[in-house]
C-alpha positions in Angstrom: 13.3 -13.1 61.1 10.6 -11.3 63.3 7.8 -9.7 61.4 4.3 -8.6 62.0 1.7 -10.5 60.0 -2.1 -9.8 59.8 -4.0 -13.1 59.4 -7.7 -13.5 58.7 -9.7 -14.7 61.9 -10.8 -17.9 60.3 -7.2 -18.6 59.1 -5.8 -18.0 62.5 -8.3 -20.3 64.0 -7.4 -23.1 61.5 -3.8 -22.7 62.3 -4.3 -22.7 66.1 -6.4 -25.8 65.7 -3.7 -27.5 63.8 -1.0 -26.4 66.3 -3.2 -27.9 69.2 -3.9 -31.2 67.3 -0.2 -31.8 66.4 1.3 -30.4 69.7 3.5 -28.1 67.6 4.1 -24.4 68.4 1.9 -21.8 66.5 5.0 -20.3 64.9 6.2 -23.8 63.5 2.8 -24.5 62.2 2.6 -21.1 60.3 6.2 -21.6 58.9 5.5 -25.2 57.8 2.2 -24.0 56.1 3.7 -21.1 54.3 6.7 -23.4 53.1 4.3 -26.1 51.9 2.1 -23.6 50.2 5.3 -22.0 48.4 6.7 -25.3 47.3 3.3 -26.3 45.9 2.9 -23.1 44.1 6.2 -23.7 42.2 4.9 -26.9 40.8 2.8 -26.7 37.7 0.0 -29.1 37.2 -0.3 -30.9 34.1 -3.5 -29.8 32.3 -6.1 -32.4 31.6 -6.9 -33.3 28.1 -9.9 -31.4 26.9 -12.6 -33.8 25.5 -15.9 -33.3 24.0 -18.3 -36.1 23.8 -20.4 -36.2 20.6 -24.2 -36.1 20.8 -26.7 -37.2 18.2 -28.7 -34.1 17.0 -31.1 -36.1 14.9 -31.5 -36.2 11.2 -31.2 -33.4 8.8 -34.5 -31.8 7.5 -35.2 -32.4 3.9 -33.9 -29.4 1.7 -31.2 -28.4 4.2 -27.7 -28.4 2.8 -25.2 -28.6 5.7 -22.5 -27.2 3.4 -24.4 -24.0 3.3 -25.0 -23.8 7.1 -23.6 -20.3 7.4 -25.8 -19.1 4.6 -28.8 -20.7 6.1 -28.1 -19.1 9.4 -27.8 -15.7 7.9 -31.1 -16.1 6.1 -32.8 -17.1 9.3 -31.3 -14.2 11.1 -32.5 -11.8 8.4 -35.9 -13.3 8.4 -36.1 -12.9 12.2 -35.0 -9.2 12.0 -37.6 -8.5 9.4 -40.2 -10.2 11.6 -39.3 -8.1 14.6 -39.3 -5.0 12.6 -42.8 -5.7 11.3 -44.1 -6.1 14.8 -42.9 -2.5 15.7 -45.1 -0.9 13.1 
């Protein structure tokens, strides 16, 4: 099949270089490259297993109950907002 195709200049240079180095016609290099790309696109890669390495965060401060972490975070956020409001006065 004959068609007109617009190729980026940098891509055309790479294809021409490959054609020169392999001694193949430009048309053949373009067809082989497109075919390889389409065949590769159809194969799904198996995703890698997601892993998190634990890191030591130090010890817990006295009086901090980790079971109440959300409550503590909320109280700290409220205190910060009150502090910012006082600075605006």
